[in-house]
Backbone bond lengths (Angstrom), bond angles and torsions (degrees), N, CA, C in turn:
res aa  C-N    CA-C-N  psi(-1)  N-CA   C-N-CA  omega(-1)  CA-C   N-CA-C  phi
1 M - - - 1.430 - - 1.524 107.49 -
2 V 1.310 115.31 129.32 1.451 121.24 -177.82 1.516 108.74 -97.70
3 S 1.326 116.62 134.27 1.456 121.49 178.70 1.519 109.78 -86.61
4 D 1.321 117.36 139.45 1.459 122.98 178.66 1.515 112.16 -86.20
5 R 1.283 118.29 6.57 1.461 121.24 -176.17 1.528 110.10 -89.00
6 T 1.284 113.33 145.55 1.467 118.57 174.18 1.509 108.11 -94.81
7 E 1.323 116.20 166.41 1.457 119.08 -178.56 1.528 112.60 -76.18
8 N 1.333 118.73 -13.68 1.462 121.75 178.57 1.541 112.02 -86.61
9 E 1.297 117.04 -12.62 1.460 121.94 -177.20 1.527 109.36 -78.82
10 P 1.371 117.97 135.01 1.468 118.88 179.77 1.526 110.58 -75.99
11 D 1.325 115.17 157.74 1.460 120.46 177.39 1.530 109.61 -68.36
12 E 1.326 114.86 152.07 1.460 119.41 177.66 1.520 109.41 -71.66
13 Y 1.341 114.95 148.19 1.460 120.66 178.74 1.525 109.29 -74.41
14 D 1.305 115.43 129.67 1.457 121.54 177.82 1.529 107.82 -107.49
15 P 1.338 118.28 106.89 1.460 119.82 -177.01 1.527 113.18 -67.05
16 E 1.314 118.54 -19.96 1.453 121.21 -179.25 1.523 112.41 -90.07
17 A 1.296 118.10 -2.41 1.466 120.98 -174.79 1.518 111.98 -62.50
18 E 1.308 118.10 -37.45 1.464 119.88 -177.69 1.529 112.52 -73.22
19 F 1.333 117.86 -16.48 1.448 121.31 179.93 1.525 113.04 -99.29
20 R 1.295 118.56 0.76 1.462 121.18 -179.87 1.520 110.03 -72.41
21 D 1.307 113.11 138.02 1.450 120.31 178.50 1.528 107.76 -92.68
22 P 1.322 117.96 119.24 1.466 119.17 -177.30 1.529 112.47 -67.68
23 D 1.344 117.84 -20.93 1.462 120.24 -178.26 1.525 112.90 -82.98
24 S 1.330 117.61 -20.75 1.464 119.58 -179.60 1.532 109.02 -137.10
25 D 1.328 115.87 175.13 1.458 120.47 -178.92 1.530 112.88 -86.98
26 S 1.286 118.18 -2.03 1.460 119.88 -174.76 1.526 111.82 -95.47
27 I 1.307 113.91 169.54 1.460 121.16 177.09 1.523 107.87 -93.34
28 T 1.301 117.63 138.20 1.454 120.99 177.81 1.524 109.24 -91.69
29 I 1.309 115.58 145.34 1.456 121.14 177.32 1.524 107.15 -97.57
30 P 1.320 116.72 124.29 1.463 118.22 -177.46 1.520 111.53 -69.71
31 R 1.312 116.55 147.32 1.456 123.08 176.94 1.520 108.83 -86.43
32 I 1.324 115.45 139.16 1.461 120.72 177.68 1.510 107.41 -111.29
33 S 1.311 115.92 128.81 1.459 118.58 -179.70 1.530 109.28 -77.95
34 T 1.327 115.35 142.66 1.461 121.02 178.91 1.514 108.96 -115.89
35 E 1.327 115.34 174.40 1.463 119.28 179.17 1.518 110.58 -63.98
36 D 1.333 116.10 -51.92 1.457 121.99 177.02 1.514 107.64 -104.67
37 A 1.315 116.85 102.33 1.454 120.00 -174.23 1.520 112.54 -66.67
38 G 1.328 119.00 -27.99 1.450 120.47 -176.37 1.514 113.86 -104.06
39 S 1.328 120.02 7.83 1.457 120.62 -174.39 1.523 111.52 -84.93
40 D 1.305 113.83 161.40 1.451 119.91 174.94 1.524 108.85 -123.35
41 L 1.304 117.08 178.71 1.458 121.90 -175.03 1.519 111.40 -62.61
42 R 1.320 117.57 -41.24 1.463 120.73 -177.58 1.529 111.85 -61.86
43 S 1.320 117.10 -45.27 1.467 119.40 -179.62 1.527 111.17 -69.93
44 D 1.337 117.55 -32.97 1.460 119.88 176.26 1.519 111.04 -64.32
45 L 1.332 117.11 -45.25 1.464 120.47 179.71 1.526 111.03 -65.67
46 K 1.325 116.36 -39.86 1.459 120.04 179.97 1.521 110.78 -63.09
47 S 1.313 116.86 -42.62 1.464 119.53 179.91 1.527 111.17 -67.31
48 E 1.333 118.01 -35.93 1.461 120.35 177.80 1.521 111.46 -65.93
49 F 1.343 117.46 -41.80 1.464 120.00 179.89 1.515 111.20 -68.56
50 E 1.325 118.03 -35.73 1.456 120.00 177.62 1.516 110.62 -65.69
51 E 1.338 117.41 -37.08 1.459 120.52 177.56 1.520 110.84 -66.22
52 D 1.342 117.49 -42.57 1.460 121.35 -179.93 1.518 110.96 -63.24
53 E 1.322 117.61 -39.96 1.456 121.23 -178.89 1.515 111.05 -68.44
54 S 1.321 116.59 -38.30 1.458 119.04 -179.87 1.523 111.00 -71.46
55 V 1.318 117.95 -28.91 1.463 121.10 178.93 1.518 110.12 -72.02
56 S 1.327 117.74 -44.13 1.456 120.22 -176.80 1.525 111.52 -71.87
57 G 1.310 118.17 -30.53 1.454 120.89 178.93 1.520 113.06 81.75
58 L 1.307 118.64 3.90 1.454 122.41 -179.80 1.515 109.64 -117.10
59 S 1.275 115.61 142.43 1.452 119.46 171.95 1.516 107.84 -113.40
60 G 1.302 117.29 171.91 1.454 121.04 -176.99 1.521 113.13 -67.87
61 S 1.319 118.55 -25.34 1.458 120.59 -176.62 1.525 112.52 -84.94
62 E 1.320 118.05 -21.17 1.460 121.38 -178.23 1.518 110.00 -96.20
63 T 1.323 116.44 96.63 1.451 120.72 177.46 1.510 109.27 -130.62
64 D 1.311 115.81 156.35 1.448 121.57 179.09 1.515 111.96 -93.88
65 V 1.325 117.76 5.26 1.453 122.08 -175.15 1.524 109.55 -99.84
66 D 1.334 114.68 137.15 1.456 121.02 176.07 1.527 109.49 -65.31
67 S 1.317 117.16 143.14 1.459 120.31 -176.38 1.532 111.52 -65.71
68 D 1.346 117.34 -34.03 1.467 120.13 177.68 1.530 110.65 -65.72
69 L 1.326 116.68 -41.17 1.467 120.92 177.45 1.521 110.72 -64.47
70 L 1.307 116.91 -40.88 1.458 121.31 179.41 1.530 111.15 -64.16
71 T 1.327 116.69 -42.27 1.459 120.72 177.82 1.518 111.08 -63.35
72 Q 1.333 116.72 -45.04 1.464 120.40 179.03 1.524 111.41 -63.20
73 F 1.321 116.41 -40.07 1.461 120.61 -179.79 1.524 111.06 -60.37
74 W 1.334 116.90 -50.04 1.458 119.05 -177.09 1.529 111.68 -69.95
75 A 1.336 117.48 -30.54 1.460 119.66 175.40 1.527 110.23 -65.64
76 L 1.330 116.61 -42.13 1.464 120.11 178.13 1.522 111.64 -67.64
77 V 1.315 117.36 -36.28 1.465 120.05 177.58 1.524 110.19 -61.34
78 L 1.328 117.02 -44.42 1.465 120.45 179.40 1.526 111.93 -64.92
79 V 1.332 117.28 -41.68 1.460 120.51 -179.23 1.525 110.52 -66.49
80 V 1.326 116.86 -43.50 1.471 119.94 179.99 1.530 110.46 -66.79
81 N 1.325 117.70 -38.95 1.474 119.63 176.17 1.524 111.32 -62.02
82 A 1.325 117.22 -40.63 1.465 120.06 177.51 1.526 110.84 -65.31
83 A 1.329 117.23 -37.62 1.467 120.45 178.13 1.525 111.11 -65.53
84 V 1.313 117.38 -42.93 1.469 120.84 178.41 1.523 110.26 -63.77
85 L 1.326 117.14 -41.02 1.463 120.68 177.85 1.525 110.95 -62.52
86 A 1.322 117.10 -42.83 1.462 120.32 -179.83 1.523 110.86 -64.81
87 F 1.341 117.11 -43.72 1.468 119.72 177.45 1.529 111.06 -61.03
88 A 1.324 116.47 -45.60 1.465 120.30 -177.23 1.529 111.21 -64.52
89 L 1.327 117.18 -45.46 1.462 119.59 179.55 1.529 111.56 -65.76
90 G 1.325 116.53 -38.84 1.461 119.33 177.28 1.513 111.84 -61.55
91 L 1.319 117.02 -42.59 1.459 121.16 178.11 1.525 111.20 -66.57
92 L 1.317 117.08 -41.10 1.468 120.31 179.54 1.530 111.82 -66.46
93 F 1.349 117.24 -41.84 1.459 119.32 176.46 1.522 111.30 -61.62
94 F 1.319 116.60 -39.43 1.455 119.77 -179.15 1.527 111.89 -68.63
95 I 1.330 117.55 -43.11 1.471 121.09 -176.02 1.529 111.57 -74.09
96 F 1.314 117.88 -50.26 1.461 120.67 -170.74 1.528 114.34 -90.61
97 E 1.299 117.66 -33.20 1.460 120.32 -176.07 1.524 112.74 -106.00
98 S 1.308 117.66 -10.98 1.478 123.52 -176.01 1.522 111.35 55.65
99 E 1.309 116.17 34.79 1.463 122.75 178.07 1.524 108.36 -91.30
100 V 1.299 116.61 96.54 1.462 120.81 -177.87 1.524 110.70 -71.31
101 T 1.320 117.23 -37.41 1.461 121.08 -176.58 1.524 111.09 -65.25
102 Y 1.338 116.81 -53.64 1.473 120.18 -179.58 1.516 111.62 -63.25
103 S 1.325 116.67 -41.65 1.461 118.65 -178.53 1.525 110.90 -66.18
104 T 1.319 117.85 -36.03 1.463 120.71 177.56 1.526 110.71 -65.80
105 Y 1.328 116.97 -44.13 1.464 120.06 177.57 1.527 111.33 -61.34
106 L 1.321 116.33 -43.41 1.468 119.29 -177.89 1.527 112.13 -68.64
107 V 1.315 117.43 -40.63 1.468 119.88 178.01 1.528 109.74 -66.41
108 A 1.334 117.40 -39.01 1.461 120.41 176.56 1.528 110.98 -63.32
109 A 1.328 116.43 -41.39 1.469 119.75 176.79 1.526 110.51 -63.63
110 G 1.319 117.29 -38.53 1.459 120.55 177.09 1.516 111.34 -63.78
111 L 1.329 117.29 -40.50 1.466 120.55 177.81 1.524 111.29 -65.65
112 V 1.338 116.79 -41.77 1.462 120.19 178.34 1.522 110.39 -63.30
113 L 1.326 117.39 -44.40 1.472 120.38 179.42 1.522 111.60 -65.27
114 T 1.326 117.43 -37.67 1.461 120.21 177.16 1.516 110.39 -65.49
115 G 1.319 117.05 -43.80 1.467 120.34 176.73 1.516 111.79 -61.40
116 F 1.317 116.72 -41.04 1.464 120.88 178.11 1.526 111.29 -63.29
117 A 1.339 116.77 -40.83 1.469 120.64 178.99 1.525 110.45 -64.72
118 V 1.324 117.44 -43.24 1.467 120.84 178.97 1.526 109.84 -64.38
119 Y 1.333 117.30 -42.53 1.457 121.26 178.79 1.530 111.30 -60.51
120 R 1.324 117.00 -48.78 1.473 120.24 -179.95 1.514 111.89 -62.65
121 Y 1.332 116.12 -38.16 1.466 119.93 179.41 1.529 110.21 -64.57
122 R 1.325 116.90 -46.38 1.471 119.92 -178.24 1.525 111.88 -67.53
123 V 1.315 117.82 -38.85 1.472 120.84 177.66 1.519 109.57 -64.00
124 F 1.308 117.93 -45.40 1.461 120.21 179.46 1.522 110.64 -64.96
125 Q 1.322 117.16 -39.09 1.465 120.49 -179.87 1.535 110.04 -64.60
126 R 1.341 117.05 -41.97 1.469 120.08 178.82 1.524 111.23 -64.68
127 T 1.330 117.67 -45.41 1.464 119.85 -179.23 1.519 111.09 -68.43
128 N 1.315 117.08 -33.51 1.455 120.45 178.85 1.523 110.67 -71.28
129 D 1.335 117.46 -38.98 1.465 120.65 178.36 1.526 111.06 -68.88
130 A 1.320 117.04 -34.02 1.461 120.55 -179.35 1.524 111.40 -70.67
131 T 1.317 117.99 -33.89 1.462 120.69 -178.19 1.515 112.76 -90.85
132 A 1.332 118.20 -10.72 1.466 120.68 -178.98 1.515 109.91 -72.76
133 P 1.335 117.52 141.09 1.462 119.53 178.36 1.523 110.48 -69.53
134 A 1.298 116.07 153.28 1.464 120.62 -179.82 1.525 109.35 -67.88
135 D 1.319 115.61 138.16 1.458 120.23 179.89 1.516 110.57 -79.40
136 D 1.315 115.13 160.02 1.463 120.52 176.28 1.516 111.55 -81.82
137 D 1.315 118.16 -1.25 1.457 121.80 -179.24 1.517 111.18 -68.14
138 D 1.335 117.94 -24.00 1.452 120.86 -179.58 1.522 111.25 -65.41
139 A 1.321 117.03 -29.63 1.458 120.30 -179.24 1.526 111.30 -71.31
140 D 1.321 117.87 -24.27 1.457 121.35 -178.29 1.521 112.83 -80.68
141 R 1.318 117.35 -16.63 1.449 120.17 -178.73 1.522 110.72 -75.26
142 P 1.321 115.36 140.56 1.479 116.86 177.60 1.523 110.34 -73.94
143 T 1.293 115.60 143.91 1.460 119.68 177.80 1.518 109.60 -84.16
144 E 1.296 115.69 162.64 1.458 118.84 179.41 1.531 109.12 -69.62
145 P 1.319 115.53 140.32 1.479 117.50 -179.10 1.525 110.94 -69.38
146 M 1.304 114.89 142.99 1.457 120.23 178.07 1.508 109.10 -89.46
147 E 1.291 115.60 144.94 1.459 119.02 179.69 1.490 111.63 -108.74
């Protein structure tokens, strides 16, 4: 094979030349120094979360929300998410697959779940209003004038 290069032409630059290991035929991968030379991913994540918690000043156990309210909230979130999923799947089955039966069942399930969510919300609101102490705002209201 004849080379088309002349002797006055410079050699091409080889970007991997500086990484070649003279003792073997392979290329060496350079080491990059890090801030914590001995740390691993788990300790890095743990230290980041500890910093975030100390900055916010709140921990998971210190909340201003009643545990019953928190339980009701997450139960309603799950029920409403299931209702939205049922509505969406019912609509998708009807549009793309022309499955009237499945879409009807799914939309009906979405309606039942929505009704259940509204019922639970209203029951909790009534029981919460009944157990709540009377506000002092009632004293500020003017009474009806007597005749």
